[in-house]
N, C-alpha and C positions, 0 to 999 in steps of 0.2 A: 330638333334641325340646323346644320353643318353651318346654316353659311352666316359671316358672322352681322354685329349690331351694327347695320346704317341709315342715312337718314331713308333712302329711298327702299331698301328690303323692310321696310314698320306699317304699310299700310298693308290694310286686309285682315291684318295681326289681332290675334286675339289673345289679352295685357291685364294683365292681375294687377292693379294697381290700393296699394296700403299707406295712407295719410298718418304721420302724426299730429296732431296740436300739439302745440308743449308753447308756455309759458314765455316770458323772459331770460325768467331767475328756468328753463329748462323743466321746468315743472311738467306733465303730460296732464292737459287737457282734459283730450280727445283722441279716439283715433275710427278709425272712417276704413271704410274694404270694401271694393265693384272690380267688377269686370265689364269688360267690351272692346268691344269691335276699332284698330285705330282704323280712321279716314281720311283724317287730311296729316301730312306731315307740310310744313311751311318751318324750316330749318330755322328764323328769322326771326318769326314767335309764337310760334303753337303746335304741338303736336295733338288733333280734335280727336277723341275718345269717343264711341255711341255706344252707353253703359250699356251690361246686359236691360234696365228698366226701359229703356227708349229715350230718358237723357242724353244733350250730351253735356261730359267734360270737355273741361281742357288743359295743358300740362304745360310748364317751358318745357323750349328742346333742347335739352340737356340728355346727350346717349352718358352720363356716366352711372344715372337714374335709373338704369336701363339695364335686366340682365337675363339670357336668356330661362330659362323655364327651367329645369325638373322635370321630367312627366309623371302624371302622376295623378290625385285630389289632391286640394287644396278648401277647406271649410276657412266657411267666411262668420269669423268669429261672429259679428254684428246678429247674422241672418240663420249662420246655419248652413249655407246654401253651401253645394258645393263646385265648384268647379274645376272639371276633367282634361285636364293637357294643357297647363293656354300655352300659348309659344314665348309671351316674355313677362318679366316683374318687374314691374316697376316701385320704388318704396323714398320718400317723401318726410319731411318735417317740415316741418310749420311750426315756424319762430315767431311770436308776438310784435310787436313793434313793442 
């Protein structure tokens, strides 16, 4: 993918998302991975993803947490599912108050 990451280029892209949940002390409590297609982008409030399961998930509109994926196979640790050649990767650390 030669285009740069911009809000207007995200719709229709396949994204692999990794979420790390941690306590306020930095202790990792859970990790979650999923993939899906970006359906809607609202720069002021959300990026809407339709997960491979059909469920919808929203992420904050932060391009700093999105990168272009290298071609290849990505295995989801929780399910063993293999995602081939996603367009984008998005990683987040969520700290509980």
